[in-house]
Biopython code that builds the backbone (N, CA, C, O; Angstrom):
import numpy as np
from Bio.PDB.StructureBuilder import StructureBuilder

atoms = [
    (1, "UNK", "N", (-1.366, -31.798, -33.013)),
    (1, "UNK", "CA", (-1.960, -31.684, -31.816)),
    (1, "UNK", "C", (-1.523, -30.318, -30.993)),
    (1, "UNK", "O", (-0.369, -30.088, -30.632)),
    (2, "UNK", "N", (-2.519, -29.560, -30.790)),
    (2, "UNK", "CA", (-2.272, -28.244, -30.237)),
    (2, "UNK", "C", (-2.068, -28.327, -28.703)),
    (2, "UNK", "O", (-2.585, -29.211, -28.020)),
    (3, "UNK", "N", (-1.303, -27.373, -28.226)),
    (3, "UNK", "CA", (-1.160, -27.271, -26.755)),
    (3, "UNK", "C", (-2.180, -26.508, -26.094)),
    (3, "UNK", "O", (-2.416, -25.359, -26.469)),
    (4, "UNK", "N", (-2.855, -27.080, -25.072)),
    (4, "UNK", "CA", (-3.920, -26.424, -24.187)),
    (4, "UNK", "C", (-3.366, -26.200, -22.912)),
    (4, "UNK", "O", (-3.180, -27.127, -22.124)),
    (5, "UNK", "N", (-3.070, -24.936, -22.640)),
    (5, "UNK", "CA", (-2.495, -24.670, -21.265)),
    (5, "UNK", "C", (-3.468, -24.767, -20.092)),
    (5, "UNK", "O", (-3.063, -24.941, -18.943)),
    (6, "UNK", "N", (-4.766, -24.651, -20.408)),
    (6, "UNK", "CA", (-5.772, -24.632, -19.354)),
    (6, "UNK", "C", (-6.967, -25.485, -19.815)),
    (6, "UNK", "O", (-7.617, -25.155, -20.807)),
    (7, "UNK", "N", (-7.242, -26.536, -19.125)),
    (7, "UNK", "CA", (-8.350, -27.338, -19.420)),
    (7, "UNK", "C", (-9.356, -27.384, -18.125)),
    (7, "UNK", "O", (-9.011, -27.812, -17.023)),
    (8, "UNK", "N", (-10.583, -26.902, -18.421)),
    (8, "UNK", "CA", (-11.532, -26.894, -17.419)),
    (8, "UNK", "C", (-12.937, -27.192, -18.028)),
    (8, "UNK", "O", (-13.243, -26.864, -19.174)),
    (9, "UNK", "N", (-13.672, -27.769, -17.259)),
    (9, "UNK", "CA", (-15.090, -28.142, -17.648)),
    (9, "UNK", "C", (-15.984, -26.906, -17.595)),
    (9, "UNK", "O", (-17.078, -26.926, -18.160)),
    (10, "UNK", "N", (-15.535, -25.783, -16.903)),
    (10, "UNK", "CA", (-16.313, -24.584, -16.743)),
    (10, "UNK", "C", (-16.127, -23.677, -17.870)),
    (10, "UNK", "O", (-16.943, -22.766, -18.010)),
    (11, "UNK", "N", (-15.081, -23.816, -18.760)),
    (11, "UNK", "CA", (-14.739, -22.879, -19.834)),
    (11, "UNK", "C", (-14.723, -23.641, -21.040)),
    (11, "UNK", "O", (-14.281, -24.790, -21.022)),
    (12, "UNK", "N", (-15.211, -23.060, -22.209)),
    (12, "UNK", "CA", (-15.011, -23.689, -23.515)),
    (12, "UNK", "C", (-13.658, -23.299, -24.174)),
    (12, "UNK", "O", (-12.795, -22.676, -23.556)),
    (13, "UNK", "N", (-13.524, -23.699, -25.456)),
    (13, "UNK", "CA", (-12.198, -23.411, -26.064)),
    (13, "UNK", "C", (-11.891, -21.867, -26.202)),
    (13, "UNK", "O", (-10.737, -21.444, -26.146)),
    (14, "UNK", "N", (-12.966, -21.068, -26.382)),
    (14, "UNK", "CA", (-12.707, -19.539, -26.387)),
    (14, "UNK", "C", (-12.688, -18.990, -25.061)),
    (14, "UNK", "O", (-12.741, -17.766, -24.943)),
    (15, "UNK", "N", (-12.618, -19.741, -24.026)),
    (15, "UNK", "CA", (-12.447, -19.261, -22.605)),
    (15, "UNK", "C", (-13.801, -18.572, -22.152)),
    (15, "UNK", "O", (-13.803, -17.753, -21.233)),
    (16, "UNK", "N", (-14.894, -18.916, -22.797)),
    (16, "UNK", "CA", (-16.247, -18.304, -22.275)),
    (16, "UNK", "C", (-16.793, -19.260, -21.222)),
    (16, "UNK", "O", (-16.545, -20.466, -21.233)),
    (17, "UNK", "N", (-17.558, -18.647, -20.305)),
    (17, "UNK", "CA", (-18.190, -19.355, -19.235)),
    (17, "UNK", "C", (-19.170, -20.334, -19.823)),
    (17, "UNK", "O", (-19.921, -19.981, -20.732)),
    (18, "UNK", "N", (-19.185, -21.500, -19.353)),
    (18, "UNK", "CA", (-20.105, -22.492, -19.787)),
    (18, "UNK", "C", (-21.414, -22.392, -18.978)),
    (18, "UNK", "O", (-21.376, -21.770, -17.916)),
    (19, "UNK", "N", (-22.448, -22.894, -19.345)),
    (19, "UNK", "CA", (-23.732, -22.930, -18.585)),
    (19, "UNK", "C", (-23.584, -23.501, -17.243)),
    (19, "UNK", "O", (-24.248, -23.027, -16.321)),
    (20, "UNK", "N", (-22.723, -24.537, -17.035)),
    (20, "UNK", "CA", (-22.416, -25.144, -15.798)),
    (20, "UNK", "C", (-21.859, -24.163, -14.849)),
    (20, "UNK", "O", (-22.233, -24.112, -13.677)),
    (21, "UNK", "N", (-20.933, -23.354, -15.374)),
    (21, "UNK", "CA", (-20.327, -22.332, -14.437)),
    (21, "UNK", "C", (-21.303, -21.214, -14.069)),
    (21, "UNK", "O", (-21.285, -20.671, -12.964)),
    (22, "UNK", "N", (-22.131, -20.906, -15.020)),
    (22, "UNK", "CA", (-23.191, -19.753, -14.671)),
    (22, "UNK", "C", (-24.116, -20.342, -13.638)),
    (22, "UNK", "O", (-24.473, -19.677, -12.665)),
    (23, "UNK", "N", (-24.519, -21.618, -13.845)),
    (23, "UNK", "CA", (-25.399, -22.181, -12.809)),
    (23, "UNK", "C", (-24.765, -22.398, -11.387)),
    (23, "UNK", "O", (-25.431, -22.337, -10.353)),
    (24, "UNK", "N", (-23.422, -22.655, -11.429)),
    (24, "UNK", "CA", (-22.654, -22.745, -10.171)),
    (24, "UNK", "C", (-22.563, -21.470, -9.428)),
    (24, "UNK", "O", (-22.619, -21.405, -8.200)),
    (25, "UNK", "N", (-22.414, -20.413, -10.258)),
    (25, "UNK", "CA", (-22.313, -19.044, -9.577)),
    (25, "UNK", "C", (-23.538, -18.440, -9.253)),
    (25, "UNK", "O", (-23.478, -17.528, -8.428)),
    (26, "UNK", "N", (-24.710, -18.759, -9.745)),
    (26, "UNK", "CA", (-25.973, -18.146, -9.621)),
    (26, "UNK", "C", (-26.417, -18.000, -8.177)),
    (26, "UNK", "O", (-26.956, -16.940, -7.859)),
    (27, "UNK", "N", (-26.251, -18.933, -7.286)),
    (27, "UNK", "CA", (-26.744, -18.740, -5.900)),
    (27, "UNK", "C", (-25.943, -17.505, -5.224)),
    (27, "UNK", "O", (-26.509, -16.738, -4.445)),
    (28, "UNK", "N", (-24.725, -17.389, -5.549)),
    (28, "UNK", "CA", (-23.851, -16.426, -4.882)),
    (28, "UNK", "C", (-23.777, -15.081, -5.577)),
    (28, "UNK", "O", (-23.044, -14.199, -5.129)),
    (29, "UNK", "N", (-24.522, -14.902, -6.669)),
    (29, "UNK", "CA", (-24.411, -13.603, -7.429)),
    (29, "UNK", "C", (-24.892, -12.391, -6.515)),
    (29, "UNK", "O", (-24.190, -11.408, -6.275)),
    (30, "UNK", "N", (-26.087, -12.578, -6.074)),
    (30, "UNK", "CA", (-26.626, -11.407, -5.249)),
    (30, "UNK", "C", (-25.898, -11.143, -4.070)),
    (30, "UNK", "O", (-25.582, -9.993, -3.768)),
    (31, "UNK", "N", (-25.561, -12.287, -3.267)),
    (31, "UNK", "CA", (-24.821, -12.078, -2.015)),
    (31, "UNK", "C", (-23.374, -11.485, -2.221)),
    (31, "UNK", "O", (-22.895, -10.654, -1.450)),
    (32, "UNK", "N", (-22.708, -11.990, -3.343)),
    (32, "UNK", "CA", (-21.303, -11.436, -3.531)),
    (32, "UNK", "C", (-21.473, -9.999, -4.009)),
    (32, "UNK", "O", (-20.648, -9.162, -3.641)),
    (33, "UNK", "N", (-22.482, -9.656, -4.799)),
    (33, "UNK", "CA", (-22.606, -8.219, -5.212)),
    (33, "UNK", "C", (-22.912, -7.396, -4.051)),
    (33, "UNK", "O", (-22.287, -6.341, -3.943)),
    (34, "UNK", "N", (-23.759, -7.701, -3.178)),
    (34, "UNK", "CA", (-24.056, -6.913, -1.994)),
    (34, "UNK", "C", (-22.853, -6.749, -1.126)),
    (34, "UNK", "O", (-22.561, -5.649, -0.658)),
    (35, "UNK", "N", (-22.157, -7.817, -0.904)),
    (35, "UNK", "CA", (-20.874, -7.746, -0.055)),
    (35, "UNK", "C", (-19.903, -6.864, -0.673)),
    (35, "UNK", "O", (-19.201, -6.136, 0.029)),
    (36, "UNK", "N", (-19.805, -6.877, -2.050)),
    (36, "UNK", "CA", (-18.809, -6.038, -2.740)),
    (36, "UNK", "C", (-19.168, -4.605, -2.571)),
    (36, "UNK", "O", (-18.279, -3.809, -2.268)),
    (37, "UNK", "N", (-20.421, -4.198, -2.744)),
    (37, "UNK", "CA", (-20.882, -2.921, -2.608)),
    (37, "UNK", "C", (-20.748, -2.360, -1.093)),
    (37, "UNK", "O", (-20.488, -1.177, -0.874)),
    (38, "UNK", "N", (-20.931, -3.230, -0.161)),
    (38, "UNK", "CA", (-20.763, -2.941, 1.303)),
    (38, "UNK", "C", (-19.245, -2.561, 1.493)),
    (38, "UNK", "O", (-18.931, -1.486, 2.005)),
    (39, "UNK", "N", (-18.388, -3.408, 1.099)),
    (39, "UNK", "CA", (-16.956, -3.200, 1.266)),
    (39, "UNK", "C", (-16.525, -1.883, 0.635)),
    (39, "UNK", "O", (-15.868, -1.050, 1.258)),
    (40, "UNK", "N", (-16.940, -1.721, -0.684)),
    (40, "UNK", "CA", (-16.582, -0.598, -1.449)),
    (40, "UNK", "C", (-17.061, 0.739, -0.777)),
    (40, "UNK", "O", (-16.334, 1.732, -0.781)),
    (41, "UNK", "N", (-18.282, 0.733, -0.213)),
    (41, "UNK", "CA", (-18.897, 1.849, 0.478)),
    (41, "UNK", "C", (-18.122, 2.097, 1.785)),
    (41, "UNK", "O", (-17.952, 3.259, 2.153)),
    (42, "UNK", "N", (-17.625, 1.027, 2.534)),
    (42, "UNK", "CA", (-16.924, 1.259, 3.755)),
    (42, "UNK", "C", (-15.563, 1.875, 3.477)),
    (42, "UNK", "O", (-15.081, 2.750, 4.195)),
    (43, "UNK", "N", (-14.953, 1.363, 2.375)),
    (43, "UNK", "CA", (-13.606, 1.965, 2.046)),
    (43, "UNK", "C", (-13.687, 3.364, 1.622)),
    (43, "UNK", "O", (-12.828, 4.168, 1.984)),
    (44, "UNK", "N", (-14.663, 3.696, 0.883)),
    (44, "UNK", "CA", (-14.843, 5.096, 0.346)),
    (44, "UNK", "C", (-15.175, 5.955, 1.523)),
    (44, "UNK", "O", (-14.625, 7.053, 1.599)),
    (45, "UNK", "N", (-16.068, 5.550, 2.510)),
    (45, "UNK", "CA", (-16.438, 6.348, 3.638)),
    (45, "UNK", "C", (-15.270, 6.638, 4.513)),
    (45, "UNK", "O", (-15.078, 7.770, 4.956)),
    (46, "UNK", "N", (-14.485, 5.630, 4.770)),
    (46, "UNK", "CA", (-13.286, 5.777, 5.559)),
    (46, "UNK", "C", (-12.338, 6.789, 5.020)),
    (46, "UNK", "O", (-11.776, 7.610, 5.745)),
    (47, "UNK", "N", (-12.169, 6.714, 3.716)),
    (47, "UNK", "CA", (-11.231, 7.592, 2.938)),
    (47, "UNK", "C", (-11.742, 8.939, 2.960)),
    (47, "UNK", "O", (-10.951, 9.857, 3.175)),
    (48, "UNK", "N", (-13.031, 9.189, 2.756)),
    (48, "UNK", "CA", (-13.626, 10.497, 2.716)),
    (48, "UNK", "C", (-13.602, 11.093, 4.144)),
    (48, "UNK", "O", (-13.373, 12.296, 4.267)),
    (49, "UNK", "N", (-13.824, 10.323, 5.221)),
    (49, "UNK", "CA", (-13.786, 10.820, 6.558)),
    (49, "UNK", "C", (-12.376, 11.175, 6.812)),
    (49, "UNK", "O", (-12.195, 12.257, 7.372)),
    (50, "UNK", "N", (-11.400, 10.505, 6.522)),
    (50, "UNK", "CA", (-10.038, 10.757, 6.828)),
    (50, "UNK", "C", (-9.623, 12.009, 6.210)),
    (50, "UNK", "O", (-9.066, 12.889, 6.867)),
    (51, "UNK", "N", (-9.889, 12.122, 4.908)),
    (51, "UNK", "CA", (-9.522, 13.401, 4.175)),
    (51, "UNK", "C", (-10.199, 14.603, 4.807)),
    (51, "UNK", "O", (-9.545, 15.641, 4.908)),
    (52, "UNK", "N", (-11.451, 14.553, 5.241)),
    (52, "UNK", "CA", (-12.151, 15.617, 5.877)),
    (52, "UNK", "C", (-11.551, 16.033, 7.117)),
    (52, "UNK", "O", (-11.316, 17.221, 7.340)),
    (53, "UNK", "N", (-11.266, 15.015, 8.018)),
    (53, "UNK", "CA", (-10.614, 15.254, 9.258)),
    (53, "UNK", "C", (-9.255, 15.898, 9.234)),
    (53, "UNK", "O", (-8.929, 16.753, 10.057)),
    (54, "UNK", "N", (-8.443, 15.452, 8.237)),
    (54, "UNK", "CA", (-7.099, 15.966, 8.203)),
    (54, "UNK", "C", (-7.094, 17.329, 7.572)),
    (54, "UNK", "O", (-6.244, 18.148, 7.923)),
    (55, "UNK", "N", (-8.021, 17.629, 6.635)),
    (55, "UNK", "CA", (-8.082, 18.935, 6.044)),
    (55, "UNK", "C", (-8.528, 19.976, 7.073)),
    (55, "UNK", "O", (-8.314, 21.159, 6.810)),
    (56, "UNK", "N", (-9.074, 19.674, 8.114)),
    (56, "UNK", "CA", (-9.445, 20.622, 9.217)),
    (56, "UNK", "C", (-8.402, 20.879, 10.204)),
    (56, "UNK", "O", (-8.541, 21.800, 11.009)),
    (57, "UNK", "N", (-7.297, 20.083, 10.203)),
    (57, "UNK", "CA", (-6.186, 20.254, 11.048)),
    (57, "UNK", "C", (-5.455, 21.551, 10.869)),
    (57, "UNK", "O", (-5.066, 21.901, 9.755)),
    (58, "UNK", "N", (-5.265, 22.265, 11.945)),
    (58, "UNK", "CA", (-4.463, 23.581, 11.861)),
    (58, "UNK", "C", (-3.217, 23.292, 12.743)),
    (58, "UNK", "O", (-3.212, 22.602, 13.762)),
    (59, "UNK", "N", (-2.142, 23.949, 12.169)),
    (59, "UNK", "CA", (-0.897, 23.789, 12.831)),
    (59, "UNK", "C", (-0.349, 25.070, 13.512)),
    (59, "UNK", "O", (0.855, 25.321, 13.556)),
    (60, "UNK", "N", (-1.318, 25.866, 14.042)),
    (60, "UNK", "CA", (-1.050, 27.193, 14.636)),
    (60, "UNK", "C", (-0.230, 26.898, 15.996)),
    (60, "UNK", "O", (0.620, 27.683, 16.417)),
    (61, "UNK", "N", (-0.524, 25.842, 16.560)),
    (61, "UNK", "CA", (0.144, 25.490, 17.953)),
    (61, "UNK", "C", (1.545, 25.024, 17.897)),
    (61, "UNK", "O", (2.230, 24.964, 18.918)),
    (62, "UNK", "N", (2.019, 24.672, 16.651)),
    (62, "UNK", "CA", (3.342, 24.146, 16.425)),
    (62, "UNK", "C", (4.361, 25.279, 16.348)),
    (62, "UNK", "O", (4.227, 26.187, 15.527)),
    (63, "UNK", "N", (5.368, 25.223, 17.197)),
    (63, "UNK", "CA", (6.321, 26.259, 17.215)),
    (63, "UNK", "C", (7.491, 25.848, 16.102)),
    (63, "UNK", "O", (8.082, 24.769, 16.129)),
    (64, "UNK", "N", (7.699, 26.802, 15.209)),
    (64, "UNK", "CA", (8.721, 26.468, 14.201)),
    (64, "UNK", "C", (9.937, 27.379, 14.425)),
    (64, "UNK", "O", (9.827, 28.603, 14.370)),
    (65, "UNK", "N", (11.056, 26.779, 14.668)),
    (65, "UNK", "CA", (12.331, 27.633, 14.958)),
    (65, "UNK", "C", (12.671, 28.430, 13.687)),
    (65, "UNK", "O", (12.435, 28.032, 12.545)),
    (66, "UNK", "N", (13.288, 29.674, 14.032)),
    (66, "UNK", "CA", (13.665, 30.497, 12.978)),
    (66, "UNK", "C", (14.857, 29.917, 12.209)),
    (66, "UNK", "O", (14.901, 29.944, 10.979)),
    (67, "UNK", "N", (15.755, 29.429, 12.920)),
    (67, "UNK", "CA", (17.000, 28.897, 12.233)),
    (67, "UNK", "C", (17.324, 27.589, 12.988)),
    (67, "UNK", "O", (17.085, 27.464, 14.190)),
    (68, "UNK", "N", (17.922, 26.545, 12.171)),
    (68, "UNK", "CA", (18.292, 25.366, 12.762)),
    (68, "UNK", "C", (19.456, 25.631, 13.850)),
    (68, "UNK", "O", (20.228, 26.586, 13.775)),
    (69, "UNK", "N", (19.476, 24.689, 14.838)),
    (69, "UNK", "CA", (20.506, 24.778, 15.866)),
    (69, "UNK", "C", (21.780, 24.294, 15.212)),
    (69, "UNK", "O", (21.791, 23.247, 14.565)),
    (70, "UNK", "N", (22.947, 25.112, 15.388)),
    (70, "UNK", "CA", (24.124, 24.741, 14.866)),
    (70, "UNK", "C", (24.963, 24.184, 15.946)),
    (70, "UNK", "O", (25.207, 24.877, 16.934)),
    (71, "UNK", "N", (25.429, 22.969, 15.829)),
    (71, "UNK", "CA", (26.257, 22.240, 16.760)),
    (71, "UNK", "C", (27.746, 22.322, 16.382)),
    (71, "UNK", "O", (28.107, 22.053, 15.237)),
    (72, "UNK", "N", (28.568, 22.676, 17.297)),
    (72, "UNK", "CA", (29.951, 22.658, 17.027)),
    (72, "UNK", "C", (30.600, 21.250, 17.444)),
    (72, "UNK", "O", (30.345, 20.746, 18.538)),
    (73, "UNK", "N", (31.431, 20.660, 16.535)),
    (73, "UNK", "CA", (31.947, 19.394, 16.803)),
    (73, "UNK", "C", (32.913, 19.423, 17.994)),
    (73, "UNK", "O", (33.576, 20.441, 18.193)),
    (74, "UNK", "N", (33.024, 18.362, 18.787)),
    (74, "UNK", "CA", (33.856, 18.284, 19.831)),
    (74, "UNK", "C", (35.317, 18.385, 19.249)),
    (74, "UNK", "O", (35.566, 17.841, 18.173)),
    (75, "UNK", "N", (36.279, 19.069, 19.939)),
    (75, "UNK", "CA", (37.573, 19.232, 19.403)),
    (75, "UNK", "C", (38.305, 17.903, 19.401)),
    (75, "UNK", "O", (38.285, 17.188, 20.403)),
    (76, "UNK", "N", (38.968, 17.548, 18.270)),
    (76, "UNK", "CA", (39.709, 16.438, 18.102)),
    (76, "UNK", "C", (38.876, 15.238, 17.585)),
    (76, "UNK", "O", (39.449, 14.181, 17.319)),
    (77, "UNK", "N", (37.560, 15.375, 17.440)),
    (77, "UNK", "CA", (36.766, 14.220, 17.120)),
    (77, "UNK", "C", (37.140, 13.733, 15.675)),
    (77, "UNK", "O", (37.288, 12.537, 15.427)),
    (78, "UNK", "N", (37.284, 14.724, 14.730)),
    (78, "UNK", "CA", (37.558, 14.347, 13.335)),
    (78, "UNK", "C", (38.923, 13.692, 13.188)),
    (78, "UNK", "O", (39.096, 12.775, 12.384)),
    (79, "UNK", "N", (39.897, 14.165, 13.969)),
    (79, "UNK", "CA", (41.268, 13.485, 13.828)),
    (79, "UNK", "C", (41.203, 12.138, 14.376)),
    (79, "UNK", "O", (41.832, 11.232, 13.830)),
    (80, "UNK", "N", (40.429, 11.914, 15.501)),
    (80, "UNK", "CA", (40.419, 10.607, 16.030)),
    (80, "UNK", "C", (39.673, 9.620, 15.244)),
    (80, "UNK", "O", (39.940, 8.420, 15.309)),
    (81, "UNK", "N", (38.694, 10.121, 14.464)),
    (81, "UNK", "CA", (37.883, 9.305, 13.588)),
    (81, "UNK", "C", (38.793, 8.880, 12.394)),
    (81, "UNK", "O", (38.849, 7.710, 12.015)),
    (82, "UNK", "N", (39.506, 9.898, 11.819)),
    (82, "UNK", "CA", (40.374, 9.612, 10.692)),
    (82, "UNK", "C", (41.460, 8.635, 11.059)),
    (82, "UNK", "O", (41.817, 7.779, 10.249)),
    (83, "UNK", "N", (42.026, 8.745, 12.330)),
    (83, "UNK", "CA", (43.034, 7.837, 12.768)),
    (83, "UNK", "C", (42.442, 6.307, 12.893)),
    (83, "UNK", "O", (43.077, 5.313, 12.540)),
    (84, "UNK", "N", (41.245, 6.287, 13.400)),
    (84, "UNK", "CA", (40.546, 4.956, 13.560)),
    (84, "UNK", "C", (40.298, 4.337, 12.191)),
    (84, "UNK", "O", (40.487, 3.132, 12.029)),
    (85, "UNK", "N", (39.870, 5.143, 11.176)),
    (85, "UNK", "CA", (39.582, 4.675, 9.885)),
    (85, "UNK", "C", (40.893, 4.155, 9.258)),
    (85, "UNK", "O", (40.952, 3.033, 8.754)),
    (86, "UNK", "N", (41.934, 4.998, 9.302)),
    (86, "UNK", "CA", (43.231, 4.695, 8.761)),
    (86, "UNK", "C", (43.755, 3.452, 9.438)),
    (86, "UNK", "O", (44.316, 2.629, 8.716)),
    (87, "UNK", "N", (43.644, 3.199, 10.771)),
    (87, "UNK", "CA", (44.110, 2.002, 11.384)),
    (87, "UNK", "C", (43.360, 0.781, 10.967)),
    (87, "UNK", "O", (43.922, -0.307, 10.841)),
    (88, "UNK", "N", (42.097, 0.967, 10.755)),
    (88, "UNK", "CA", (41.300, -0.095, 10.233)),
    (88, "UNK", "C", (41.611, -0.643, 8.860)),
    (88, "UNK", "O", (41.505, -1.834, 8.568)),
    (89, "UNK", "N", (42.006, 0.324, 8.032)),
    (89, "UNK", "CA", (42.326, -0.040, 6.611)),
    (89, "UNK", "C", (43.647, -0.713, 6.560)),
    (89, "UNK", "O", (43.872, -1.403, 5.565)),
    (90, "UNK", "N", (44.565, -0.616, 7.490)),
    (90, "UNK", "CA", (45.845, -1.347, 7.521)),
    (90, "UNK", "C", (45.864, -2.746, 7.934)),
    (90, "UNK", "O", (46.927, -3.367, 7.964)),
]
sb = StructureBuilder()
sb.init_structure("model")
sb.init_model(0)
sb.init_chain("A")
sb.init_seg("    ")
for serial, (resi, resn, name, xyz) in enumerate(atoms, 1):
    if name == "N":
        sb.init_residue(resn, " ", resi, " ")
    sb.init_atom(name, np.array(xyz, "f"), 0.0, 1.0, " ", f" {name:<3s}", serial, name[0])
structure = sb.get_structure()
């Protein structure tokens, strides 16, 4: 007796669609195909529009600094942090 992991009346032993499944899907075939094409067209058009708009963007108005700002640490900060870490470890 062989193990059959999936039993359905819509598929045969070779997992091919039965005539009953084809008949059940027939009324929805055209509507689902049109819906799929509409959704795919919408996605592709949004993607194309986005790429087109972004590629036209110019960053001439953005001011880029020559050199990053160097900040000096406050005196005694590292020592107090090291003391706090050492006190916490004890």
